[in-house]
C-alpha positions as CSV (number, residue, x, y, z in Angstrom):
1,X,0.0,0.0,0.0
2,X,1.3,3.4,-1.0
3,X,1.7,5.8,1.9
4,X,2.6,9.5,2.5
5,X,4.0,11.4,5.5
6,X,2.9,14.7,6.8
7,X,4.6,16.8,9.5
8,X,2.8,18.1,12.5
9,X,2.8,21.9,12.5
10,X,3.3,24.3,15.4
11,X,-0.4,25.1,15.7
12,X,-1.2,21.4,16.0
13,X,1.0,20.8,19.1
14,X,-0.7,18.6,21.7
15,X,-3.6,17.7,19.3
16,X,-4.8,14.1,19.5
17,X,-4.0,12.0,16.5
18,X,-7.7,11.2,15.8
19,X,-8.5,14.9,15.8
20,X,-5.5,15.6,13.6
21,X,-6.9,13.1,11.1
22,X,-10.4,14.6,11.1
23,X,-8.8,18.1,10.5
24,X,-6.9,16.9,7.5
25,X,-9.3,14.3,6.2
26,X,-12.9,15.3,7.3
27,X,-14.4,12.2,5.6
28,X,-12.6,9.7,7.8
29,X,-14.8,8.3,10.5
30,X,-13.6,7.7,14.1
31,X,-14.0,4.0,13.5
32,X,-11.8,4.1,10.4
33,X,-9.1,6.0,12.3
34,X,-9.1,3.5,15.1
35,X,-8.9,0.6,12.7
36,X,-6.0,2.2,10.8
37,X,-4.1,2.7,14.1
38,X,-4.9,-0.8,15.3
39,X,-3.6,-2.4,12.2
40,X,-0.4,-0.3,12.1
41,X,-1.3,1.5,8.8
42,X,-0.9,4.8,10.6
43,X,2.3,5.5,12.5
44,X,3.9,8.5,14.3
45,X,7.7,8.8,13.7
46,X,7.6,5.2,12.5
47,X,6.0,3.8,15.7
48,X,2.5,2.5,16.2
49,X,0.1,5.0,17.9
50,X,-3.4,5.2,19.2
51,X,-6.1,7.7,18.3
52,X,-5.6,9.4,21.7
53,X,-1.8,9.9,21.1
54,X,-0.9,13.5,21.5
55,X,1.3,15.0,18.7
56,X,4.2,17.3,18.9
57,X,5.5,19.8,16.2
58,X,7.8,18.2,13.7
59,X,6.6,14.6,14.2
60,X,5.9,12.7,11.0
61,X,2.5,11.0,10.6
62,X,2.4,8.1,8.1
63,X,-0.9,8.0,6.3
64,X,-2.3,5.7,3.5
65,X,-2.5,7.6,0.2
66,X,-6.2,6.6,-0.3
67,X,-7.3,8.9,2.5
68,X,-7.4,12.1,0.4
69,X,-9.9,10.3,-1.9
70,X,-12.6,10.0,0.7
71,X,-15.5,12.4,0.4
72,X,-15.5,15.2,2.9
73,X,-18.1,15.4,5.6
74,X,-20.3,18.5,5.7
75,X,-19.0,21.2,8.1
76,X,-20.6,21.2,11.6
77,X,-23.6,23.4,11.8
78,X,-23.3,26.8,13.5
79,X,-24.6,26.7,17.1
80,X,-28.1,28.1,17.5
81,X,-28.3,31.6,19.0
82,X,-29.3,30.3,22.4
83,X,-26.2,28.0,22.6
84,X,-24.0,30.9,21.4
85,X,-25.3,33.2,24.1
86,X,-24.8,30.5,26.7
87,X,-21.1,30.0,25.6
88,X,-20.5,33.7,25.7
89,X,-22.0,33.9,29.2
90,X,-19.5,31.4,30.3
91,X,-16.4,33.3,29.3
92,X,-14.2,33.9,32.3
93,X,-11.4,35.8,30.6
94,X,-10.8,37.2,27.1
95,X,-8.0,39.2,25.4
96,X,-6.4,39.3,21.9
97,X,-4.6,35.9,22.4
98,X,-6.5,33.9,25.0
99,X,-10.1,33.0,25.8
100,X,-11.0,31.0,29.0
101,X,-14.3,29.3,29.4
102,X,-16.2,27.8,32.3
103,X,-17.1,24.5,30.6
104,X,-20.3,23.0,31.9
105,X,-20.4,19.4,33.1
106,X,-21.8,17.1,30.4
107,X,-20.5,19.0,27.3
108,X,-17.9,17.0,25.4
109,X,-14.9,19.0,24.3
110,X,-14.4,17.1,21.0
111,X,-16.5,14.8,18.8
112,X,-16.4,11.0,18.7
113,X,-18.6,8.0,18.1
114,X,-22.2,9.0,18.7
115,X,-21.3,12.6,19.7
116,X,-22.9,15.3,17.6
117,X,-22.9,18.2,20.0
118,X,-19.5,19.2,21.3
119,X,-17.5,22.4,22.1
120,X,-15.1,22.0,19.2
121,X,-18.1,22.2,16.8
122,X,-19.3,25.4,18.4
123,X,-16.2,27.5,18.5
124,X,-17.2,29.7,15.6
125,X,-19.6,31.3,18.1
126,X,-16.5,32.5,20.1
127,X,-14.6,34.1,17.2
128,X,-15.9,37.6,18.0
129,X,-13.7,40.1,16.1
130,X,-10.8,37.7,15.5
131,X,-9.9,36.6,12.0
132,X,-9.2,33.0,13.2
133,X,-11.4,30.4,14.9
134,X,-10.4,29.7,18.5
135,X,-8.3,26.6,19.0
136,X,-8.4,24.0,21.8
137,X,-5.0,23.7,23.5
138,X,-6.0,21.2,26.2
139,X,-9.2,19.4,27.2
140,X,-11.4,18.3,30.0
141,X,-13.4,15.1,30.3
142,X,-17.0,15.4,29.2
143,X,-18.3,15.2,32.8
144,X,-15.7,17.5,34.3
145,X,-16.7,21.2,34.7
146,X,-14.5,24.3,35.0
147,X,-11.6,26.2,33.5
148,X,-10.9,25.5,29.8
149,X,-8.3,27.4,27.8
150,X,-8.6,28.4,24.1
151,X,-6.1,30.1,21.9
152,X,-7.3,32.8,19.5
153,X,-4.4,32.6,17.0
154,X,-1.9,30.1,15.6
155,X,0.9,31.9,17.4
156,X,-0.9,31.8,20.8
157,X,-1.7,28.1,20.3
158,X,1.9,27.3,19.7
159,X,3.0,29.3,22.8
160,X,0.4,27.7,25.1
161,X,1.1,24.2,23.8
162,X,4.8,24.8,24.6
163,X,3.8,25.9,28.2
164,X,1.8,22.7,28.6
165,X,4.7,20.5,27.3
166,X,7.2,22.3,29.5
167,X,5.1,21.7,32.7
168,X,4.7,25.5,33.1
169,X,1.0,25.2,33.7
170,X,-0.4,24.9,37.2
171,X,-3.8,23.0,37.4
172,X,-6.0,22.8,40.4
173,X,-9.1,20.7,40.8
174,X,-11.7,20.3,43.5
175,X,-13.6,17.1,44.1
176,X,-16.1,15.7,46.6
177,X,-15.3,12.1,47.4
178,X,-16.9,9.3,49.3
179,X,-14.9,8.7,52.5
180,X,-11.9,10.5,53.9
181,X,-8.4,9.7,52.5
182,X,-5.7,8.5,55.0
183,X,-3.4,10.3,55.3
184,X,-5.4,13.5,54.7
185,X,-2.8,14.9,52.3
186,X,-0.1,13.4,50.2
187,X,1.0,12.3,46.7
188,X,-0.3,9.5,44.6
189,X,2.3,8.1,42.2
190,X,0.4,5.3,40.4
191,X,1.2,4.3,36.8
192,X,-1.9,4.0,34.5
193,X,-2.8,2.1,31.4
194,X,-5.6,2.5,28.9
195,X,-7.7,-0.5,28.2
196,X,-10.2,-0.7,25.3
197,X,-13.1,-2.8,24.1
198,X,-14.8,-2.4,20.8
199,X,-16.4,1.0,21.7
200,X,-15.1,2.4,24.9
201,X,-11.8,3.2,26.5
202,X,-11.0,3.1,30.2
203,X,-8.0,3.8,32.4
204,X,-6.7,1.4,35.0
205,X,-3.8,1.2,37.4
206,X,-0.9,-0.7,35.8
207,X,-0.8,-4.1,37.5
208,X,2.9,-4.6,36.6
209,X,3.9,-1.0,37.3
210,X,4.9,-0.5,33.6
211,X,2.2,1.9,32.5
212,X,2.5,5.6,32.0
213,X,3.6,7.5,35.1
214,X,0.8,9.4,36.7
215,X,1.3,11.7,39.8
216,X,-1.3,13.6,41.7
217,X,-0.8,15.7,44.9
218,X,-3.9,16.0,47.1
219,X,-5.0,17.5,50.4
220,X,-8.3,17.5,52.3
221,X,-9.9,20.9,52.5
222,X,-12.8,19.8,54.7
223,X,-14.8,16.7,55.6
224,X,-18.3,15.7,56.8
225,X,-17.6,13.1,59.4
226,X,-15.9,10.0,57.8
227,X,-18.4,9.7,55.0
228,X,-17.4,12.6,52.6
229,X,-14.5,14.9,52.0
230,X,-13.7,17.9,49.9
231,X,-10.3,17.3,48.2
232,X,-8.0,19.7,46.4
233,X,-6.2,17.9,43.6
234,X,-3.0,19.0,41.7
235,X,-2.2,16.7,38.8
236,X,1.5,16.8,37.9
237,X,0.9,14.6,34.8
238,X,-2.0,14.7,32.4
239,X,-3.3,11.1,31.9
240,X,-6.8,10.4,30.8
241,X,-9.1,10.0,33.8
242,X,-6.1,10.3,36.1
243,X,-7.9,12.1,39.0
244,X,-10.8,9.7,38.9
245,X,-8.6,6.6,39.0
246,X,-6.3,8.0,41.6
247,X,-9.2,9.0,43.9
248,X,-10.7,5.5,43.6
249,X,-7.2,4.0,44.3
250,X,-7.2,6.0,47.6
251,X,-10.4,4.3,48.5
252,X,-12.3,7.6,48.1
253,X,-14.0,7.6,44.7
254,X,-15.4,10.9,43.4
255,X,-19.1,11.3,43.9
256,X,-21.1,10.6,40.7
257,X,-18.2,8.5,39.2
258,X,-20.0,5.2,38.8
259,X,-17.5,4.1,36.1
260,X,-14.6,4.0,38.6
261,X,-16.3,4.1,42.0
262,X,-19.3,1.9,41.5
263,X,-22.2,2.1,44.0
264,X,-20.0,3.7,46.6
265,X,-19.8,6.8,44.5
266,X,-23.5,7.1,44.1
267,X,-24.9,7.7,47.6
268,X,-28.6,8.5,47.8
269,X,-29.6,12.1,48.2
270,X,-26.8,13.6,46.1
271,X,-26.8,14.7,42.4
272,X,-25.6,11.8,40.3
273,X,-23.2,14.0,38.2
274,X,-19.4,13.8,38.5
275,X,-18.3,16.0,41.4
276,X,-15.1,17.2,39.8
277,X,-14.3,20.8,38.7
278,X,-11.2,22.3,37.2
279,X,-11.1,25.1,39.7
280,X,-8.0,27.1,38.6
281,X,-5.4,27.4,35.9
282,X,-2.2,29.5,36.0
283,X,0.2,29.7,33.1
284,X,2.5,31.9,31.1
285,X,0.5,34.3,28.8
286,X,1.6,34.3,25.2
287,X,2.1,38.1,25.3
288,X,4.1,38.0,28.6
289,X,3.4,37.8,32.3
290,X,1.4,35.0,33.9
291,X,-2.4,34.5,33.7
292,X,-4.5,33.1,36.6
293,X,-8.1,32.2,36.2
294,X,-10.6,30.5,38.6
295,X,-14.0,29.0,37.9
296,X,-17.1,28.9,40.2
297,X,-18.6,25.6,41.5
298,X,-21.0,24.0,39.0
299,X,-24.6,24.0,40.2
300,X,-24.6,20.3,41.2
301,X,-21.4,20.7,43.3
302,X,-22.7,23.9,44.9
303,X,-25.8,22.0,46.0
304,X,-23.6,19.2,47.5
305,X,-21.4,21.7,49.3
306,X,-24.5,23.2,50.9
307,X,-25.8,19.8,51.9
308,X,-22.4,18.9,53.5
309,X,-21.7,22.3,55.1
310,X,-18.6,23.0,53.0
311,X,-17.9,26.7,52.5
312,X,-16.0,27.4,49.3
313,X,-14.5,30.9,48.8
314,X,-15.8,32.7,45.6
315,X,-13.5,32.5,42.6
316,X,-10.7,35.2,42.5
317,X,-11.2,37.5,39.5
318,X,-8.8,36.7,36.6
319,X,-5.4,38.3,36.8
320,X,-2.5,38.8,34.5
321,X,0.8,39.8,36.1
């Protein structure tokens, strides 16, 4: 089979391989991308890769030459006016280079099998006066709420991607968990692996210790007896579902996380939505200085905080210093 190779550009840094394919070959389905990866027809720098693999500038992606012949899919529809107004209402910070959203729980960041409504397909509503469409530079899980960063130009996207790669970004999450961790503060250093069936992917602790290293610092901010706790989580690595798996490994699954916590994570009387919010993000601004942004509690977590008597300070206004 004839193949071609394309280099990853600076504005594509940290993009997932499957999303890279949909950008260059809109007619390729997610299922086809996964099949090409699984059979080794697609490679990154000569090595096998999964659809979730993050790309870096300068890497060479090997592609079958038949891909450009596939018919393109129609472009995603523009969001309706109500959805556009809701997105605009959720802007926490905006300047010429950066836009920061308070992503609601339940909204996927990117498309996939069976997903027709997602943030990536709605970004034209956040263009405002800019000549370019905003670009995703990182992502949150569908069920995680909170701070989500967008770049408003190619140059800003490259700068922000470099900051994420260089570990210059500080991320802070809040979670409500079932039980109280012992000790109440510490570091979880537990390698993780991705496991897949025909449709879904999950993350699990690596039984042989040979998975991707995953490190999370945590501390207990408050607790309600021994049944529930409010945790502050600082991921030092960025593995898929890292915080959810690490909290479950502590014996304190996040409320609403039935996938990793089972029945213990679904106590009666509490909203069944995942109780995890990206509370704060601090990073170098593309134009200089350092930007800090905080998000409020999503409604379901605000309700749980009131039920448990937790008192969360209001978010600090965005600051660039």
